Phi, psi and omega in degrees: 000126181288159185304320181295316179295319179297316180298315181296322178293315179298321179294316179296317179297321179295320178295318180294321178295317179294321177300317179298319179298318180296314182295321178294319178295317180298318179300315180299311186288318177301318181292321182286313187260342186093151184298312185297320186276346180283136176253162177297328177295322176304315184288318178300319180295317180295323180279353180061044176229166177284154181297326179295322178296317179300317181290337175292326178277321183223096183297338180228146177301323182300321179295324179289320178302311182293324179297319178294315180299319180295318178300319183285342179277340184300318178298331177295316177297316179302318181293315180296321177296316180299313182293319180299330182274350182294143178279061184234168173286165178302317182298319179292324178293322177297318177301319179297319178293318178300317180298322177298314179297323181296316180290320188283343187293343177271357179295131184296338181293340179301322180300317178296316184296322176296317178297319180296316180299321178292317180300313182293321183290335181267359179283134182288336178234154176304138181294146178295135181074008181296340178300326178295316179295315181294326178297319177297318179299321179294323178295320177298318179298322180293321178294320179292328177299325176297320179293319177299318179299322174303318181295327178289326188264328192267353176077010180277347179253143181310133183285344181273001180261146169286100193301309184299311181296319183292314183291327176295316179296318183297312184290323177295316180297314181295317180297317180294320181294320179296324177295316180299319180294329179295338180261003189298331180293339178260327181231107183288122180280305177215145177295115185200146174264003183284125182293151181303315182299324180291319178299316180293323177296321178295315179297320177302313181297319179301313182293315182296316179297324180290322185277334189300133179290000000 
């Protein structure tokens, strides 16, 4: 590798590393303080960089918010792609997705994602760079569509059900409920000694029993 190419690679690697540091710091601070209360100075301080450096990477706080949300959505796409490719029936793939939501609902990033969804929904205009986030969501939808198609073809889902509508409703309901349970320590849903994992396991069984052919 010639010196110029080596220099350019090292510079590019350095920028990518700094970008990762910024996104990780932003995720921490947004999760701790909330999106609205977090300032760019808070994030720069956590990342141990100057505020001018932060603004070179993200000229607006809004762009950084969407970048963090997009980064946190990527593992969801990876999981849906992985499950869609498994040599299993549709019902077994749904069980795998439910198990993923059960494990993931304790992830601290869920708090940020719930905050982000509220922030985005209250914005009067589409957020800058939101197309990147929406593109990831569409990719997740396409992977889930593959799983739904399995359900139409493999006979593991009850034939008297409208498969596409039912499976879309089921996965949305399970995902939303798992998010709500992740916030239960801050917002009590119902007075109960029942652990979150147990509630999700019960809901999983209800759905699987209902869908099973």
